[in-house]
N, C-alpha and C positions, 0 to 999 in steps of 0.2 A: 217637635217643631222642626221645620225644614225650610231651607232656602230652596224652593222647588225648582225654579229656573232663575236665571239671572234677573234680578230686579223684583223678586217675589219672596214673600214670607208666608208660610202656611202651616196648618195642622192637618196631617193625614189621619182621618178618622175611619178609614175603610175597614180596619180590623177592630174597631171599638164596639161594634154591635149596637143594637137598638131594640128595645122591647115594644116599640110603637109600630103599628101597621101603617101609620100615616107616612112615614119616611123610613123604609127599611134599610137603605144604604145611605149612611151619612156622608160618604165621600170625602173630598178635600176642601177645607175652608182656607182660602188664600186671598192675598191682596198685594198691591204693589209696594215695593220697598226699595228706595234708592240708598246706596251706601256711599258715604264719603270716605275716601282713602281705603276702601275695601274692608273696613272694620265693622263688626256687628257686636253690640252688647245687648244681651237679652236678659230680662227679668221675667221669669215664668212662674205663675202661681197655679197650682192644681188643687182644687177643693172639691172632692167628690167628683161630680160630672162636669164642673166648670173649669175651663182652661183659659187663662188670661196671659197674654204675652205682650211685653212692652219692649220695643226695639229702639235702641239708641235714644231712649228718653223722648221719643218723638211719635212713633206709630204704635197703635194698639190693635191687637187682634183678640177677640173674645169669642169662644165657641163652647159647645158642649160635646162631651164624649162619654158614652155609656159603656161601662165594662161588663157587659152581659155575656160576652162570648167566652168560651173555655180558654182560648189562646190570648185573651186580653190580660196579659200578665205584667205589663210594665210600660215604661216610657222610653223613648229613644230620641236622641238629637242627631240629625244627620244633614249633610249638604255636600254636593259634589265639589271636591277639591278643598273643602273647609278644614281648618285646624282649630281644635278647641284648646285655647291657651290656659284657661282656668275655669273651674266650676265649683260652686258652693251650693250645698243642698241643706235646707232646714226643714225640720218637721213642724208643720203648723199645729198650734195648740187649739184647744176647744174654745169657742167664743165665750162660754160661760165660766171658764176656769179663771 
């Protein structure tokens, strides 16, 4: 997830790969996001290829990222001049458990 430029939230999928010839470069999926008092709270869910991000309980961004490339090894949160104050990660369970 990334605050790509001021006023935007996005998912950079350029290194995620794709096994489809229809869209070989997934690029960056982004949209507008206005912040009140400069604070951003993100709830991000990754379930296989599905990425869902909920920003400040107001905006939602949903996209797909396919980990087919050899260097598709993780996730990264970044933003210019941003400071992460806290982060909690949970492992999602199986729907049938």
